[in-house]
N, C-alpha and C positions, 0 to 999 in steps of 0.2 A: 338278489338284486335289490338296489336302493336307487329311488328316484326322488328328487325334489323338483317340483314344477312351480315356477313363479309366475304371477300374473299381477296385473294392475299398473305396470310401468307405462309410461307415456309422457307426452309433452304437458308441462303444467307451468303456469305463469308465475313469476316472482311474487311471493307472499301467498301463494296458493297452496292447496293441500292434496295429498295423495295417499291412498292406501294400498300397500303392496301385500300380497298373499303368497305364501308357500305351502303347498300341499305335499306331504310325504307319503310315500307308498313303497312297498317291498316287504319281503318276508321278515325282516327284522321288526318291522312295525306291526306285524299281524298279531292278533290276539288281544284281548282286553287289556286295556292300560298299558300296552307295550311302548306307545308313542311318548307317554308321559315320563318314561325313563330316561329320555334323551334331552340333552341341552340344545338349544336352538340359539343361532346368532344371525345378525345382519351385518354385512360388510358393504363398503362402497369403495370404488376406485375410478379415479380420473384418468385420462390418457397421460402417459409418462410419471404417474404418480404411484406410490406404494398403496396396496390395498389396506384399507383402515377398518378396524372393527368399530361398529357404530353402536351396536346394542346386543345384549344377551339376556335370555330367559332361561333359567336352569330348570332342571327337572322339578326342583322344589317349588318352582314359582318365582324365585327371586330374580330381580332385574338389575342391570347396570348399563349405563350410558356414557358415551364420550362426552366430555364436557360441552363441546360445540353444539350438541343437539339437545341437551337437557331442558326440558320444559317445553319443547317443541314436538319432539319425537316420542312415541309410545310403542313399546313391544307387547304383544299379547299372544296367547295361545289358546287353541280349543282342542283339547286332547281327544275329545270324542270325534273330531273331524280330522284328526291328524294334520293340523294346520297351525301355522303361525303367522302373525301379521305384523306389519309396520305401518303405523299411521304417522305420516309427516305432515306437519303443519308450518306455516310461515317459511316456506321453501325459498332459498336464496339462490341466485344465479351460479355462485361459486360451488353449489352442491349438485351442479350437473355432473352425474356420475353414473357408472354401471353398479346396480346394487345387487349383491349376492346373498342368498340364504344358504346357511351352513348348519349341519347338524354334527353333534359329536357326543361322546359320553366319557366323563371325567375318569371314570373306573377303567377304561380300555385305552391304553397308550397307542397312538397313531391312528386311531379310528376317526375318520371325518369323511363326511360326504358334502358336496357342494352342488348348488343349483347351477343353472346355465347363465344366470345373470339376467336382469332386465334394465334397460336403459331409462334413465329418468333425465330428460333435458328440462331444465329450468330456464325459460326463456320467453320474452315477450313477443 
């Protein structure tokens, strides 16, 4: 069993900030340092739009961001808590999306698990 539980979503004003959390659990993450072996990602999707990869943090700790969020969003992880976070600053109304947490492992083809998604309305 694998479960990704997201929290922290909710209404935020334009220009505001929000921190999303994703807690991973399940047998594949059990044991010391097991979570640290997995890559973690945040995606977002607006109605009628394709799902977009926003940011990645790899098992080695390296990060990548889509150009539109560079300088405003920060992904981080706390391996001892089996958690990954997305700090979002200076949010824009056009970034009203459902945000999804995903885990995968580059060494295993077709292995991936998704969270349920959390809504982030950016509106006054």
